[in-house]
C-alpha positions in Angstrom: 0.2 0.5 -0.3 1.3 3.4 -0.2 2.4 6.1 1.5 -0.6 8.4 2.8 0.0 12.5 1.0 -1.0 15.5 3.2 0.3 18.6 1.6 3.6 20.6 0.7 4.8 24.1 1.4 6.8 24.0 -2.1 7.6 22.3 -5.5 9.6 25.4 -7.0 13.2 24.5 -7.9 14.7 25.5 -10.5 18.0 23.7 -10.3 21.4 25.9 -12.0 24.5 24.3 -13.2 27.2 26.6 -11.5 30.9 26.1 -12.6 33.5 28.5 -11.3 34.9 31.5 -13.5 38.4 30.6 -13.2 38.1 26.5 -14.4 37.2 28.7 -18.2 34.2 27.3 -18.6 32.3 30.7 -19.0 29.6 29.5 -21.8 28.1 25.9 -22.8 30.5 25.6 -26.3 33.5 25.6 -24.0 31.8 23.1 -21.1 31.0 20.7 -23.7 34.9 21.0 -25.0 36.5 20.8 -22.3 37.6 16.8 -21.1 36.8 15.8 -17.2 34.9 18.4 -16.0 34.1 18.4 -12.2 31.0 18.1 -11.3 30.2 17.4 -7.2 27.3 15.1 -5.4 26.7 14.2 -1.7 26.4 10.7 -3.0 25.6 8.6 -5.9 22.3 8.5 -6.0 20.9 11.6 -4.3 19.5 14.1 -6.1 21.9 16.2 -6.5 24.1 13.5 -8.4 21.6 12.6 -10.3 20.6 16.2 -11.9 24.7 16.8 -11.5 24.4 13.5 -14.9 21.6 14.7 -16.3 23.3 18.3 -17.0 25.9 16.4 -18.3 24.4 14.4 -20.3 22.2 16.8 -21.8 25.2 19.5 -22.7 27.3 16.8 -24.0 29.9 17.0 -21.7 33.2 14.4 -22.5 33.9 12.2 -20.0 32.7 14.3 -16.7 33.9 13.2 -13.7 31.2 13.0 -10.4 33.4 13.3 -7.3 30.8 12.6 -4.1 31.2 12.5 -0.6 30.4 15.9 0.2 27.5 17.7 2.4 25.2 20.0 0.0 27.5 23.2 2.1 30.9 21.7 1.6 30.1 21.8 -1.9 30.3 25.3 -1.9 33.9 25.4 -0.6 35.1 22.8 -2.2 33.8 24.9 -5.8 35.4 27.8 -4.4 38.9 26.4 -3.4 38.8 24.7 -6.9 38.6 20.9 -6.0 35.4 21.1 -8.3 34.6 22.4 -11.7 31.0 22.0 -11.2 27.7 21.8 -9.2 24.4 21.7 -9.7 22.0 23.5 -6.7 19.0 25.2 -7.2 19.1 29.3 -7.7 17.2 31.4 -4.6 19.5 28.8 -2.0 22.3 29.3 -4.4 21.5 33.5 -4.1 20.6 33.3 -0.2 24.3 31.3 0.3 26.4 32.5 -1.3 26.0 36.3 -3.2 29.6 37.4 -3.2 30.3 34.6 -5.9 27.6 37.0 -8.8 28.5 40.2 -7.2 32.1 39.3 -7.8 31.8 37.1 -10.5 33.7 34.2 -9.4 30.9 31.7 -11.5 28.9 31.0 -14.3 25.5 29.6 -14.6 25.2 27.8 -17.6 22.2 26.3 -17.8 19.1 25.9 -15.6 16.6 22.9 -15.1 13.2 24.7 -14.1 10.4 22.8 -11.8 7.7 22.9 -12.6 8.2 23.9 -16.1 7.7 27.1 -17.8 8.3 29.1 -14.5 9.4 32.8 -14.2 13.1 32.5 -11.9 12.8 34.9 -9.2 15.6 36.5 -10.3 16.5 38.5 -13.2 20.4 38.0 -13.8 19.1 34.3 -15.0 16.4 34.9 -17.4 18.1 34.1 -20.6 19.4 31.1 -19.3 18.8 28.0 -21.7 16.5 25.5 -19.9 17.8 22.1 -20.1 14.4 20.5 -21.9 16.0 22.6 -24.6 18.5 20.5 -25.7 17.2 17.4 -25.7 17.0 15.4 -29.0 14.2 13.8 -29.2 10.8 12.2 -27.5 12.4 10.0 -25.7 14.4 12.7 -23.8 12.2 15.4 -23.6 10.0 12.8 -22.1 13.1 11.6 -19.7 13.0 15.2 -18.6 9.2 15.4 -18.0 9.8 11.8 -15.7 12.4 13.8 -13.4 10.2 16.9 -13.2 7.5 14.9 -11.8 9.5 13.0 -9.5 10.5 16.6 -8.1 7.8 18.7 -8.8 6.1 17.3 -5.8 8.0 19.3 -3.4 9.1 17.8 -0.2 5.4 15.8 1.1 4.1 15.6 4.8 3.4 11.7 4.6 1.1 8.9 6.8 2.1 5.5 6.9 0.0 3.4 4.7 -3.7 1.7 7.2 -3.7 5.2 9.0 -7.7 5.5 9.6 -9.7 7.9 7.2 -10.9 10.1 9.8 -6.8 11.2 11.1 -5.8 11.3 7.7 -9.0 13.7 6.9 -8.3 15.9 9.9 -5.0 15.8 9.1 -5.2 17.2 5.2 -7.8 19.8 6.4 -4.9 21.1 8.8 -2.4 20.9 6.0 -5.1 22.9 3.4 -5.2 25.6 5.9 -2.5 26.4 6.7 -1.4 25.8 2.8 -3.8 28.5 2.9 -2.4 31.2 5.3 -1.0 33.9 3.4 0.9 34.9 7.1 2.2 31.4 7.3 3.6 31.1 3.9 5.0 34.8 4.4 6.8 33.6 7.2 7.5 30.3 5.7 9.4 32.0 3.0 11.1 33.8 5.4 12.6 30.7 7.0 13.8 28.9 4.3 14.2 31.6 2.0 12.9 30.1 -0.8 9.3 30.4 -2.7 6.1 28.9 -1.5 4.3 26.8 -3.9 2.1 24.3 -1.8 0.6 21.7 -3.2 -2.3 20.2 -2.0 -3.2 16.2 -1.7 -5.6 15.7 -5.1 -2.7 17.7 -7.0 0.1 15.1 -5.7 -2.5 13.1 -6.3 -3.1 14.4 -9.9 0.3 14.7 -10.4 1.3 10.7 -9.3 -1.2 9.4 -11.8 1.2 11.8 -14.7 4.5 10.4 -13.8 5.8 8.5 -17.2 6.0 4.9 -16.4 7.4 3.4 -19.4 9.8 0.4 -18.8 12.7 2.2 -20.8 12.7 5.4 -19.2 12.6 3.6 -15.7 15.7 1.6 -16.8 17.4 5.1 -18.3 16.6 6.6 -14.9 18.6 3.7 -12.8 21.3 4.1 -15.1 21.8 8.1 -14.0 21.4 7.0 -10.6 24.1 4.6 -11.0 27.7 4.7 -10.6 28.3 3.7 -14.1 29.5 5.6 -17.2 26.6 7.7 -18.9 25.0 6.0 -22.0 25.5 7.3 -25.5 23.1 9.4 -26.8 
């Protein structure tokens, strides 16, 4: 039996591939022309690892190296020190954590992956950056990006275990619904996490779950991206 979904504060997560200015990867041509670009991530299978491999694949990086073993905050430190060439991060989080990167022109934002699709970026600096889907070469590749967006687009959900009594689920869902529709509550949430709120109600989650691509070849491709082996050829 599946878990029971209550709601989510946010599903807004435009990811950016960020590279060190000193690495000389200032545009997509230089990025795809380089070999062995070091992309950091916490661990094999972590969402930042999978997204990093997604960027490497669609931007046609040559023999990228995926370096793991860092926390999300440590990735910022080792990128700035030169131990890594690039990392993936949510745009708003990066602006909040490391404003000096942009004030001092220390990094490049090479491309973005909008989640949800076709959102408006919160910072004008990134308005002209290409979305990763632009680099898809086939319907299958576009469908694969759709799969990833669908998986990440459910946000950070609150759930209860299978078998939770229906009355309890109803009460909890109603409480979540009221909270997520309260402007003051959402204002305090955004102040606390420094990211925009984009609530998702239970009925929206159920709809999104039904729309997740489930083709076997896409599932196998996702397993490849989440694993430690080489990326597939295009």
